C-alpha positions as CSV (number, residue, x, y, z in Angstrom):
1,M,-26.1,3.1,3.5
2,L,-23.7,3.9,0.8
3,N,-21.2,1.5,-0.7
4,K,-17.7,1.2,0.7
5,L,-16.3,3.4,-2.1
6,I,-18.0,6.6,-0.6
7,G,-16.0,6.1,2.6
8,C,-12.8,6.3,0.5
9,V,-14.0,9.6,-1.0
10,V,-14.8,10.9,2.4
11,L,-11.2,10.2,3.6
12,V,-9.8,12.3,0.8
13,F,-12.5,15.0,0.8
14,F,-16.0,15.8,-0.4
15,T,-16.8,16.3,-3.9
16,V,-20.9,17.2,-8.6
17,S,-20.7,16.0,-11.9
18,C,-19.9,18.5,-14.6
19,A,-20.9,16.2,-17.4
20,K,-20.0,17.8,-20.7
21,Q,-23.0,18.4,-23.0
22,W,-22.8,18.5,-26.7
23,S,-23.4,22.0,-28.2
24,D,-24.5,22.8,-31.7
25,S,-21.0,23.8,-32.6
26,E,-19.3,20.6,-31.4
27,V,-18.8,17.6,-33.5
28,K,-20.5,14.5,-32.2
29,P,-18.2,11.4,-31.9
30,E,-18.4,8.6,-34.4
31,K,-20.2,5.5,-33.4
32,L,-18.0,2.9,-31.8
33,P,-17.6,-0.7,-33.1
34,K,-20.0,-3.0,-31.2
35,L,-18.7,-4.6,-28.1
36,K,-20.3,-7.9,-26.7
37,H,-21.4,-8.1,-23.1
38,K,-19.1,-11.0,-22.4
39,E,-16.1,-9.2,-23.9
40,F,-16.9,-6.1,-21.7
41,I,-16.9,-8.3,-18.6
42,T,-13.6,-9.9,-19.6
43,L,-12.0,-6.5,-20.1
44,L,-13.2,-5.3,-16.7
45,D,-11.8,-8.5,-15.1
46,S,-8.5,-7.8,-16.7
47,I,-8.4,-4.1,-15.6
48,S,-9.4,-5.1,-12.1
49,T,-6.5,-7.5,-11.7
50,S,-3.8,-5.3,-13.3
51,A,-2.0,-3.4,-10.6
52,P,1.6,-3.1,-9.4
53,H,2.5,-4.9,-6.2
54,Y,4.1,-1.7,-4.9
55,M,3.2,1.8,-5.7
56,Y,4.7,5.2,-4.5
57,T,3.2,8.4,-5.7
58,K,3.1,12.1,-4.9
59,L,-0.2,13.7,-5.4
60,K,-1.4,17.3,-5.7
61,V,-4.9,17.5,-4.3
62,S,-7.2,20.4,-5.1
63,Y,-10.7,20.6,-3.7
64,K,-13.6,23.1,-3.9
65,G,-17.1,23.1,-2.5
66,A,-19.9,25.5,-1.9
67,D,-18.1,27.2,1.0
68,N,-14.4,26.4,0.7
69,K,-11.6,25.5,-1.6
70,G,-7.9,24.8,-1.3
71,S,-5.1,22.4,-2.1
72,F,-2.5,20.2,-0.4
73,K,0.1,17.6,-1.2
74,T,0.0,13.9,-0.3
75,T,2.6,11.2,-0.4
76,L,0.8,7.9,-1.1
77,K,2.2,4.4,-0.8
78,A,0.4,1.1,-1.5
79,V,1.2,-2.5,-1.2
80,K,-1.5,-4.4,-3.2
81,D,-3.9,-6.4,-1.2
82,S,-2.1,-5.3,2.0
83,A,-2.1,-1.7,3.1
84,V,-2.3,2.0,1.9
85,S,-0.5,4.8,3.7
86,A,-0.7,8.6,3.2
87,V,1.1,11.7,4.5
88,V,-0.7,15.0,4.0
89,S,1.4,18.1,3.9
90,F,0.6,21.8,3.9
91,A,3.3,24.3,2.8
92,R,5.7,21.3,2.7
93,I,5.1,20.5,6.4
94,P,3.6,17.0,7.2
95,V,0.5,17.5,9.2
96,F,-1.3,14.1,9.1
97,S,-0.2,10.5,8.5
98,A,-2.5,7.6,8.0
99,L,-2.3,3.9,7.5
100,I,-5.2,1.7,6.4
101,D,-4.9,-2.1,6.3
102,S,-7.5,-4.9,6.1
103,S,-8.9,-4.3,9.5
104,S,-7.8,-1.0,11.0
105,L,-7.2,2.7,10.4
106,T,-4.3,4.5,12.2
107,I,-4.0,8.3,12.1
108,I,-1.2,10.4,13.5
109,N,-2.1,14.1,14.0
110,K,1.3,15.9,14.1
111,K,-0.3,19.3,14.6
112,D,-2.0,18.4,17.8
113,K,0.5,15.6,18.7
114,C,-2.0,12.9,19.1
115,F,-3.0,9.6,17.4
116,S,-6.0,7.3,16.9
117,V,-6.1,3.6,16.1
118,Q,-9.5,2.2,15.3
119,A,-11.0,-0.9,13.7
120,L,-12.4,-0.2,10.3
121,S,-15.7,-1.6,11.4
122,E,-15.9,0.9,14.3
123,F,-14.7,3.8,12.1
124,S,-17.4,2.9,9.5
125,K,-20.0,3.2,12.2
126,T,-18.7,6.5,13.4
127,I,-18.9,8.1,10.0
128,G,-22.0,6.2,8.9
129,I,-20.3,4.8,5.8
130,D,-18.9,1.4,5.1
131,L,-15.1,1.6,4.4
132,A,-12.6,-0.9,3.0
133,R,-9.0,-0.8,1.9
134,H,-9.6,-2.4,-1.5
135,N,-11.9,0.5,-2.5
136,I,-9.0,2.9,-2.1
137,E,-6.9,0.7,-4.2
138,E,-9.6,0.6,-6.9
139,L,-9.6,4.4,-7.0
140,I,-5.8,5.0,-7.2
141,F,-5.2,2.1,-9.6
142,G,-8.0,3.2,-11.9
143,H,-10.1,0.1,-11.5
144,A,-13.8,-0.3,-11.7
145,I,-15.1,1.0,-8.4
146,G,-17.2,-1.6,-6.6
147,Y,-16.9,-4.2,-9.4
148,S,-17.7,-7.8,-8.6
149,K,-17.6,-10.9,-10.6
150,N,-20.7,-12.1,-8.8
151,Q,-22.8,-9.0,-9.8
152,K,-25.1,-9.1,-12.8
153,Y,-24.4,-6.3,-15.3
154,H,-26.3,-4.7,-18.2
155,M,-24.9,-3.2,-21.4
156,L,-26.5,0.2,-21.9
157,N,-27.7,1.0,-25.4
158,D,-25.3,3.9,-26.4
159,P,-23.6,3.8,-29.8
160,Y,-21.1,6.5,-28.7
161,H,-19.9,5.0,-25.4
162,Y,-19.1,1.5,-24.0
163,T,-21.2,1.5,-20.8
164,L,-21.9,-1.3,-18.3
165,S,-24.3,-0.9,-15.4
166,T,-25.6,-2.8,-12.5
167,H,-29.1,-1.6,-13.4
168,R,-31.0,-0.7,-16.5
169,K,-32.2,2.9,-16.6
170,G,-34.2,3.8,-13.5
171,G,-33.8,0.4,-11.9
172,G,-31.9,1.5,-8.9
173,R,-34.3,4.3,-8.1
174,K,-37.3,1.9,-8.1
175,K,-35.6,-0.6,-5.9
176,K,-33.7,1.9,-3.8
177,E,-30.4,0.2,-4.6
178,I,-27.0,1.6,-5.4
179,V,-26.2,1.9,-9.1
180,F,-22.7,1.4,-10.4
181,R,-21.9,2.4,-14.0
182,Y,-18.6,2.0,-15.9
183,N,-17.5,3.7,-19.1
184,L,-14.7,2.0,-21.1
185,A,-12.3,4.0,-23.4
186,P,-12.8,3.5,-27.1
187,N,-9.5,1.7,-27.3
188,K,-10.7,-0.6,-24.5
189,D,-7.4,-0.3,-22.6
190,H,-8.7,1.6,-19.6
191,L,-11.8,3.1,-17.9
192,V,-12.9,6.6,-18.8
193,S,-15.1,6.9,-15.6
194,S,-17.0,5.2,-12.8
195,H,-20.4,6.5,-11.6
196,I,-22.1,5.7,-8.4
197,S,-25.7,6.7,-7.7
198,A,-27.5,6.1,-4.4
199,P,-31.1,7.4,-5.0
200,M,-32.2,6.8,-1.4
201,D,-29.5,9.1,-0.1
202,S,-29.7,11.6,-3.0
203,T,-26.0,11.0,-3.7
204,E,-24.3,11.0,-7.1
205,I,-20.5,10.4,-7.5
206,D,-18.6,10.7,-10.7
207,I,-14.9,9.6,-10.9
208,N,-13.4,10.7,-14.2
209,Y,-9.9,9.5,-15.3
210,L,-8.7,12.3,-17.5
211,E,-5.1,11.2,-18.1
212,W,-3.2,8.0,-17.9
213,Q,0.5,7.1,-17.7
214,Q,2.7,4.1,-18.1
215,A,4.6,2.8,-15.1
216,D,6.7,-0.3,-15.7
217,K,4.2,-2.6,-17.4
218,Y,1.1,-1.0,-15.8
219,L,-1.2,1.7,-17.0
220,L,-2.1,4.0,-14.1
221,P,-4.0,7.2,-13.7
222,K,-2.3,10.6,-14.0
223,Q,-5.2,12.9,-13.4
224,I,-8.5,12.2,-11.7
225,I,-11.5,14.4,-11.1
226,M,-14.1,13.4,-8.6
227,D,-17.5,15.1,-8.4
228,I,-20.0,14.5,-5.7
229,Q,-23.5,15.7,-5.0
230,T,-25.3,14.9,-1.7
231,R,-28.2,16.5,0.0
232,G,-27.1,20.1,0.5
233,N,-23.5,19.4,-0.4
234,V,-21.7,19.6,-3.7
235,G,-18.0,19.8,-4.5
236,Q,-15.1,18.6,-6.7
237,I,-11.7,17.1,-6.0
238,T,-8.8,16.8,-8.4
239,L,-5.9,14.4,-8.0
240,E,-2.7,15.0,-10.0
241,Y,0.0,12.3,-9.9
242,T,3.2,14.4,-9.9
243,R,5.6,11.5,-9.3
244,L,5.1,7.8,-9.7
245,D,7.1,4.7,-8.9
246,A,5.6,1.2,-9.5
247,V,8.8,-0.8,-9.1
248,T,10.6,0.0,-5.9
249,P,9.4,-2.1,-2.8
250,E,8.1,0.0,0.0
251,A,7.5,-1.1,3.6
252,L,4.3,0.4,5.1
253,F,4.2,1.2,8.8
254,L,3.5,4.1,11.1
255,T,5.6,4.8,14.2
256,I,3.6,6.6,17.0
257,P,5.9,9.0,19.0
258,E,6.0,8.1,22.7
259,K,4.9,11.5,23.8
260,Y,1.7,11.5,21.7
261,E,-1.6,10.9,23.4
262,K,-4.8,9.5,22.0
263,C,-6.8,12.1,20.1
264,D,-10.1,13.2,21.8
């Protein structure tokens, strides 16, 4: 079964890596100064704990797959270590509202005038993917997806990139384990990307942070591209932060209208 992160991607939409290859006409980057393994871990620890207590953002979401493409707008609110809410709109009309906390997922379908409240554990069983709130926070805050202090990591030998991985090359495939890989920016201030590979499920996920922005004292993403490849399914998602507030407190709650019935 895939890691909890994949459930977060499923909630937003499905997404395949378009890794840029050097051509003969391109200038290869200069070799980076050496970075010690312990220093890399310290930097990831720092990045993983740096996040505003409150966050409000408007997102433009674009997606494309083998058979469809489109876009919509989302208002996203987050209270760190507490809850994340989203309102999805088409043509400026709110269609879905969702709230995810530590134990449950609530969805209000305004189009069909119905709602659902489900324990995260039960929802995870339904979609066949483990899901947790903190993985959504990792994505929107630009943290290392699935990072854990208790995990052993390996520095990969690449003079042009700072790369840390849960496995050495090919290790995950041999053991049928999920591989997490993190690329740090040359200035060491933020991540460039996170990569998740699940060989047993033929799944590859790339999360690339293309732009960053300052909000209060925090460095947060401005544009994210997520690429996914699964068995028979490929696609790409782009998240653009069009408005960001990391200071103003926001109360997160959903009010279910009295006339709404449970969704089938």
